[in-house]
VODO-174523 format. One record per residue (C-alpha): residue number from 1; residue in three letters; y, z negated, x negated. Coordinates in pm, 1 decimal. Example, Ala and Ser with C-alpha at 12.3 -4.5 7.8 and 13.67 -1.06 7.14 Angstrom:
<sites>
<site n="1" res="ALA" yy="-450.0" zz="-780.0" xx="-1230.0"/>
<site n="2" res="SER" yy="-106.0" zz="-714.0" xx="-1367.0"/>
</sites>
This chain:
<sites>
<site n="1" res="MET" yy="17.6" zz="6.5" xx="-9.4"/>
<site n="2" res="LYS" yy="246.0" zz="-74.5" xx="-304.2"/>
<site n="3" res="LYS" yy="194.9" zz="274.6" xx="-453.9"/>
<site n="4" res="ILE" yy="265.9" zz="408.8" xx="-128.1"/>
<site n="5" res="LEU" yy="541.7" zz="240.3" xx="-75.1"/>
<site n="6" res="LEU" yy="690.3" zz="326.8" xx="-407.2"/>
<site n="7" res="ILE" yy="613.5" zz="677.8" xx="-400.4"/>
<site n="8" res="ILE" yy="792.1" zz="699.5" xx="-80.4"/>
<site n="9" res="VAL" yy="1100.6" zz="515.3" xx="-192.2"/>
<site n="10" res="LEU" yy="1130.0" zz="761.7" xx="-504.9"/>
<site n="11" res="ALA" yy="1111.2" zz="996.6" xx="-286.2"/>
<site n="12" res="GLY" yy="1349.9" zz="898.5" xx="-49.5"/>
<site n="13" res="ILE" yy="1615.8" zz="846.0" xx="-359.6"/>
<site n="14" res="MET" yy="1584.9" zz="1228.5" xx="-474.1"/>
<site n="15" res="VAL" yy="1623.9" zz="1362.5" xx="-124.8"/>
<site n="16" res="PHE" yy="1883.5" zz="1110.9" xx="-66.3"/>
<site n="17" res="GLY" yy="2090.9" zz="1233.6" xx="-369.7"/>
<site n="18" res="SER" yy="2022.0" zz="1585.3" xx="-275.6"/>
<site n="19" res="PHE" yy="2189.6" zz="1608.7" xx="50.0"/>
<site n="20" res="ALA" yy="2461.4" zz="1378.7" xx="-108.8"/>
<site n="21" res="GLN" yy="2543.8" zz="1597.3" xx="-399.2"/>
<site n="22" res="MET" yy="2411.1" zz="1920.8" xx="-345.9"/>
<site n="23" res="GLY" yy="2687.4" zz="2115.2" xx="-470.1"/>
<site n="24" res="ASN" yy="2690.7" zz="1888.1" xx="-822.4"/>
<site n="25" res="MET" yy="2311.3" zz="1935.0" xx="-906.4"/>
<site n="26" res="ASN" yy="2164.6" zz="2181.5" xx="-1159.5"/>
<site n="27" res="PHE" yy="1835.4" zz="2314.5" xx="-1211.5"/>
<site n="28" res="GLY" yy="1610.2" zz="2374.8" xx="-1475.7"/>
<site n="29" res="ALA" yy="1284.9" zz="2476.7" xx="-1642.7"/>
<site n="30" res="LYS" yy="1110.1" zz="2312.0" xx="-1943.9"/>
<site n="31" res="ALA" yy="818.2" zz="2320.8" xx="-2147.0"/>
<site n="32" res="GLY" yy="689.2" zz="2202.5" xx="-2486.2"/>
<site n="33" res="LEU" yy="398.7" zz="2040.2" xx="-2688.6"/>
<site n="34" res="THR" yy="255.2" zz="1695.6" xx="-2596.4"/>
<site n="35" res="LEU" yy="39.1" zz="1413.1" xx="-2778.3"/>
<site n="36" res="GLY" yy="-188.9" zz="1215.8" xx="-2580.9"/>
<site n="37" res="ASP" yy="-361.1" zz="886.8" xx="-2675.0"/>
<site n="38" res="ILE" yy="-570.1" zz="673.8" xx="-2460.8"/>
<site n="39" res="ASN" yy="-552.2" zz="248.0" xx="-2449.8"/>
<site n="40" res="GLY" yy="-881.6" zz="119.9" xx="-2352.3"/>
<site n="41" res="PHE" yy="-1112.1" zz="440.5" xx="-2439.3"/>
<site n="42" res="GLU" yy="-1145.7" zz="378.0" xx="-2852.9"/>
<site n="43" res="ASP" yy="-1337.4" zz="61.6" xx="-2720.9"/>
<site n="44" res="GLU" yy="-1626.8" zz="307.3" xx="-2626.0"/>
<site n="45" res="LEU" yy="-1619.4" zz="494.8" xx="-2924.5"/>
<site n="46" res="ALA" yy="-1533.2" zz="230.7" xx="-3195.9"/>
<site n="47" res="ASP" yy="-1743.4" zz="443.8" xx="-3477.8"/>
<site n="48" res="GLU" yy="-1522.9" zz="748.4" xx="-3414.8"/>
<site n="49" res="TYR" yy="-1202.4" zz="861.8" xx="-3555.5"/>
<site n="50" res="ALA" yy="-905.5" zz="917.6" xx="-3303.6"/>
<site n="51" res="GLU" yy="-652.5" zz="1189.6" xx="-3316.4"/>
<site n="52" res="TYR" yy="-344.6" zz="1296.2" xx="-3055.4"/>
<site n="53" res="ARG" yy="-483.7" zz="1531.1" xx="-2780.3"/>
<site n="54" res="ILE" yy="-205.1" zz="1796.5" xx="-2843.2"/>
<site n="55" res="GLY" yy="-148.9" zz="1981.0" xx="-2526.1"/>
<site n="56" res="LEU" yy="125.2" zz="2143.7" xx="-2297.4"/>
<site n="57" res="ALA" yy="379.2" zz="2043.8" xx="-2089.6"/>
<site n="58" res="ILE" yy="573.4" zz="2289.1" xx="-1836.8"/>
<site n="59" res="GLY" yy="787.5" zz="2257.4" xx="-1515.2"/>
<site n="60" res="GLY" yy="1142.4" zz="2246.2" xx="-1379.5"/>
<site n="61" res="MET" yy="1402.5" zz="1981.8" xx="-1338.0"/>
<site n="62" res="MET" yy="1688.8" zz="1855.3" xx="-1127.6"/>
<site n="63" res="VAL" yy="1989.8" zz="1698.1" xx="-1310.0"/>
<site n="64" res="MET" yy="2260.7" zz="1522.2" xx="-1039.7"/>
<site n="65" res="PRO" yy="2526.2" zz="1350.6" xx="-1173.5"/>
<site n="66" res="LEU" yy="2597.9" zz="972.3" xx="-1034.6"/>
<site n="67" res="ASN" yy="2947.0" zz="907.9" xx="-1270.9"/>
<site n="68" res="GLU" yy="3113.9" zz="1044.3" xx="-1605.9"/>
<site n="69" res="LYS" yy="2877.3" zz="895.6" xx="-1790.8"/>
<site n="70" res="LEU" yy="2508.1" zz="875.7" xx="-1532.8"/>
<site n="71" res="TYR" yy="2290.7" zz="1119.3" xx="-1424.5"/>
<site n="72" res="LEU" yy="1992.9" zz="1112.5" xx="-1232.0"/>
<site n="73" res="GLN" yy="1718.2" zz="1388.1" xx="-1348.1"/>
<site n="74" res="GLY" yy="1354.4" zz="1443.2" xx="-1128.0"/>
<site n="75" res="GLU" yy="1104.5" zz="1651.9" xx="-1297.9"/>
<site n="76" res="LEU" yy="769.9" zz="1798.7" xx="-1167.5"/>
<site n="77" res="MET" yy="598.5" zz="1900.7" xx="-1441.9"/>
<site n="78" res="TYR" yy="159.3" zz="1979.8" xx="-1541.3"/>
<site n="79" res="VAL" yy="83.3" zz="1782.1" xx="-1841.5"/>
<site n="80" res="MET" yy="-185.7" zz="1797.1" xx="-2069.0"/>
<site n="81" res="LYS" yy="-282.9" zz="1382.9" xx="-2139.6"/>
<site n="82" res="GLY" yy="-590.9" zz="1221.5" xx="-2306.3"/>
<site n="83" res="GLN" yy="-723.6" zz="1179.9" xx="-2668.4"/>
<site n="84" res="TYR" yy="-932.0" zz="1363.2" xx="-2937.2"/>
<site n="85" res="TYR" yy="-1203.2" zz="1186.1" xx="-3148.7"/>
<site n="86" res="GLU" yy="-1407.1" zz="1316.8" xx="-3444.5"/>
<site n="87" res="GLY" yy="-1612.0" zz="1098.5" xx="-3659.5"/>
<site n="88" res="GLY" yy="-1997.3" zz="1103.5" xx="-3747.6"/>
<site n="89" res="GLY" yy="-2086.5" zz="1452.2" xx="-3696.9"/>
<site n="90" res="GLU" yy="-1923.9" zz="1389.9" xx="-3334.7"/>
<site n="91" res="GLU" yy="-1655.4" zz="1576.5" xx="-3153.5"/>
<site n="92" res="VAL" yy="-1513.1" zz="1423.2" xx="-2818.7"/>
<site n="93" res="THR" yy="-1245.5" zz="1507.5" xx="-2598.2"/>
<site n="94" res="MET" yy="-1084.0" zz="1307.7" xx="-2316.1"/>
<site n="95" res="VAL" yy="-939.9" zz="1557.6" xx="-2090.0"/>
<site n="96" res="LEU" yy="-676.9" zz="1446.9" xx="-1815.0"/>
<site n="97" res="ASP" yy="-456.7" zz="1733.0" xx="-1730.6"/>
<site n="98" res="VAL" yy="-191.1" zz="1555.3" xx="-1429.0"/>
<site n="99" res="ILE" yy="78.3" zz="1649.7" xx="-1261.6"/>
<site n="100" res="GLU" yy="345.1" zz="1461.8" xx="-1343.2"/>
<site n="101" res="LEU" yy="670.5" zz="1341.8" xx="-1085.2"/>
<site n="102" res="PRO" yy="917.0" zz="1147.4" xx="-1375.0"/>
<site n="103" res="VAL" yy="1250.9" zz="990.3" xx="-1206.6"/>
<site n="104" res="LEU" yy="1484.8" zz="909.5" xx="-1447.4"/>
<site n="105" res="VAL" yy="1836.9" zz="791.5" xx="-1530.9"/>
<site n="106" res="LYS" yy="2030.4" zz="946.9" xx="-1833.5"/>
<site n="107" res="TYR" yy="2336.2" zz="754.9" xx="-1986.7"/>
<site n="108" res="MET" yy="2529.2" zz="989.1" xx="-2157.6"/>
<site n="109" res="ALA" yy="2549.0" zz="824.4" xx="-2521.3"/>
<site n="110" res="ALA" yy="2785.5" zz="1082.6" xx="-2700.5"/>
<site n="111" res="GLU" yy="2907.1" zz="1415.4" xx="-2546.0"/>
<site n="112" res="SER" yy="2597.6" zz="1596.4" xx="-2669.3"/>
<site n="113" res="ILE" yy="2352.3" zz="1297.8" xx="-2647.9"/>
<site n="114" res="ALA" yy="2173.6" zz="1117.9" xx="-2385.2"/>
<site n="115" res="VAL" yy="1953.0" zz="846.1" xx="-2376.5"/>
<site n="116" res="TYR" yy="1716.8" zz="766.1" xx="-2030.7"/>
<site n="117" res="GLY" yy="1438.9" zz="581.0" xx="-1927.5"/>
<site n="118" res="GLY" yy="1253.3" zz="608.1" xx="-1566.4"/>
<site n="119" res="PRO" yy="909.7" zz="553.4" xx="-1396.3"/>
<site n="120" res="THR" yy="672.2" zz="842.0" xx="-1347.7"/>
<site n="121" res="ILE" yy="404.6" zz="888.2" xx="-1126.3"/>
<site n="122" res="ASP" yy="61.8" zz="1099.3" xx="-1242.6"/>
<site n="123" res="HIS" yy="-116.9" zz="1272.3" xx="-1024.3"/>
<site n="124" res="ILE" yy="-438.6" zz="1345.8" xx="-1208.0"/>
<site n="125" res="MET" yy="-626.1" zz="1651.3" xx="-1144.9"/>
<site n="126" res="THR" yy="-837.1" zz="1668.8" xx="-1392.9"/>
<site n="127" res="ALA" yy="-1090.6" zz="1403.6" xx="-1610.6"/>
<site n="128" res="LYS" yy="-1362.0" zz="1465.4" xx="-1811.5"/>
<site n="129" res="ILE" yy="-1546.2" zz="1422.0" xx="-2132.4"/>
<site n="130" res="ASP" yy="-1590.5" zz="1715.7" xx="-2355.1"/>
<site n="131" res="SER" yy="-1831.3" zz="1645.6" xx="-2634.9"/>
<site n="132" res="THR" yy="-2069.9" zz="1812.1" xx="-2847.4"/>
<site n="133" res="GLU" yy="-2376.8" zz="1690.5" xx="-2617.2"/>
<site n="134" res="GLY" yy="-2202.8" zz="1857.4" xx="-2272.3"/>
<site n="135" res="GLU" yy="-1907.3" zz="1785.3" xx="-2044.2"/>
<site n="136" res="VAL" yy="-1938.6" zz="1500.3" xx="-1764.8"/>
<site n="137" res="ASP" yy="-1631.1" zz="1533.1" xx="-1481.8"/>
<site n="138" res="LEU" yy="-1531.5" zz="1186.6" xx="-1392.5"/>
<site n="139" res="LYS" yy="-1390.1" zz="1289.8" xx="-1103.7"/>
<site n="140" res="ASP" yy="-1687.4" zz="1444.9" xx="-1002.4"/>
<site n="141" res="GLU" yy="-1851.7" zz="1111.3" xx="-1044.2"/>
<site n="142" res="ASP" yy="-1529.4" zz="899.4" xx="-838.9"/>
<site n="143" res="LEU" yy="-1488.1" zz="723.4" xx="-1239.0"/>
<site n="144" res="VAL" yy="-1104.9" zz="795.9" xx="-1254.8"/>
<site n="145" res="LYS" yy="-868.3" zz="726.8" xx="-995.2"/>
<site n="146" res="SER" yy="-648.8" zz="999.6" xx="-852.3"/>
<site n="147" res="MET" yy="-282.9" zz="852.7" xx="-911.5"/>
<site n="148" res="ALA" yy="-158.2" zz="664.7" xx="-1228.3"/>
<site n="149" res="PHE" yy="195.1" zz="494.0" xx="-1322.4"/>
<site n="150" res="GLY" yy="393.4" zz="522.8" xx="-1608.4"/>
<site n="151" res="LEU" yy="735.4" zz="456.5" xx="-1750.3"/>
<site n="152" res="SER" yy="957.7" zz="719.1" xx="-1951.4"/>
<site n="153" res="PHE" yy="1196.9" zz="700.4" xx="-2193.1"/>
<site n="154" res="GLY" yy="1363.1" zz="892.4" xx="-2467.5"/>
<site n="155" res="ALA" yy="1652.2" zz="1075.6" xx="-2630.4"/>
<site n="156" res="GLN" yy="1791.8" zz="1460.6" xx="-2532.9"/>
<site n="157" res="TYR" yy="2042.2" zz="1677.5" xx="-2705.6"/>
<site n="158" res="MET" yy="2243.3" zz="1914.8" xx="-2512.6"/>
<site n="159" res="MET" yy="2372.2" zz="2197.0" xx="-2628.9"/>
<site n="160" res="ASP" yy="2527.7" zz="2406.6" xx="-2370.6"/>
<site n="161" res="LYS" yy="2274.6" zz="2474.7" xx="-2084.5"/>
<site n="162" res="ILE" yy="1957.0" zz="2399.7" xx="-2332.7"/>
<site n="163" res="ILE" yy="1834.5" zz="2083.0" xx="-2382.0"/>
<site n="164" res="PHE" yy="1597.2" zz="1963.8" xx="-2657.7"/>
<site n="165" res="ASP" yy="1403.8" zz="1608.2" xx="-2568.2"/>
<site n="166" res="ALA" yy="1144.8" zz="1359.0" xx="-2752.9"/>
<site n="167" res="ARG" yy="1003.9" zz="1154.4" xx="-2493.0"/>
<site n="168" res="TYR" yy="752.4" zz="849.7" xx="-2458.9"/>
<site n="169" res="ASP" yy="550.1" zz="811.4" xx="-2163.5"/>
<site n="170" res="LEU" yy="375.1" zz="450.7" xx="-2151.9"/>
<site n="171" res="GLY" yy="78.4" zz="421.1" xx="-1958.7"/>
<site n="172" res="LEU" yy="130.5" zz="125.7" xx="-1702.3"/>
<site n="173" res="SER" yy="-202.4" zz="121.2" xx="-1485.8"/>
<site n="174" res="ASN" yy="-574.6" zz="146.0" xx="-1558.8"/>
<site n="175" res="ILE" yy="-696.1" zz="495.5" xx="-1437.8"/>
<site n="176" res="VAL" yy="-1082.5" zz="360.7" xx="-1450.8"/>
<site n="177" res="ASP" yy="-1229.0" zz="333.0" xx="-1082.2"/>
<site n="178" res="ASP" yy="-1422.2" zz="37.8" xx="-1124.9"/>
<site n="179" res="ASP" yy="-1329.4" zz="-323.6" xx="-1045.5"/>
<site n="180" res="SER" yy="-1596.2" zz="-435.2" xx="-1275.8"/>
<site n="181" res="SER" yy="-1536.0" zz="-713.4" xx="-1541.1"/>
<site n="182" res="SER" yy="-1736.9" zz="-512.4" xx="-1766.5"/>
<site n="183" res="ALA" yy="-1542.3" zz="-166.3" xx="-1666.5"/>
<site n="184" res="PRO" yy="-1300.2" zz="-43.1" xx="-1996.6"/>
<site n="185" res="GLU" yy="-899.7" zz="-10.5" xx="-1871.3"/>
<site n="186" res="ILE" yy="-775.8" zz="312.4" xx="-1980.9"/>
<site n="187" res="LYS" yy="-421.6" zz="361.4" xx="-2017.5"/>
<site n="188" res="MET" yy="-252.2" zz="717.3" xx="-2052.0"/>
<site n="189" res="ASN" yy="39.2" zz="728.2" xx="-2325.0"/>
<site n="190" res="THR" yy="157.7" zz="1050.6" xx="-2394.7"/>
<site n="191" res="ILE" yy="449.7" zz="1166.0" xx="-2660.0"/>
<site n="192" res="TYR" yy="686.9" zz="1493.0" xx="-2564.8"/>
<site n="193" res="VAL" yy="846.2" zz="1695.0" xx="-2729.3"/>
<site n="194" res="THR" yy="1022.9" zz="1962.9" xx="-2523.8"/>
<site n="195" res="VAL" yy="1313.3" zz="2247.8" xx="-2443.5"/>
<site n="196" res="GLY" yy="1440.0" zz="2309.7" xx="-2132.9"/>
<site n="197" res="TYR" yy="1772.2" zz="2546.5" xx="-1997.9"/>
<site n="198" res="LEU" yy="1940.8" zz="2486.7" xx="-1709.2"/>
<site n="199" res="PHE" yy="2031.0" zz="2743.8" xx="-1441.8"/>
</sites>
């Protein structure tokens, strides 16, 4: 119930703001690279060497001024998350592909530099483990939840209509759909480096 309420509140903020200042909004597109990291999954592969899963992020954004220094930035992104492990002759990839909705408050620290932060909602579309021994679809096995929550913060450099963005998304919710005490607690963390363009 709390998750549904949070989604409704965030959506309401975006819709209300859209109608309130429709004339001042800017829309854009963005894309870039991601480095996926999983908290908790490494405990299941203690003998393996963990590396980032390199992926892509692509989507759109809306930027709306709140005053001279503050902006609201909403995004809808397809993001590749997860983690990669290699060691002892084994290669294992935790594949997590999500549709992500960040709602960010941006502060202009200088004329072309901004810092920001805010909550994110992830809809997990793909969750599987690929290894040299085969593939396990965690969604088919009902082992992974469909929704996850996080906190994003980062910085931007703006050059006219081009936005260079570096971000860290900290996973706040456990994505494992198992309430037993023996189940691992797994959270998604992701580093983003993207470039955006405002139309």
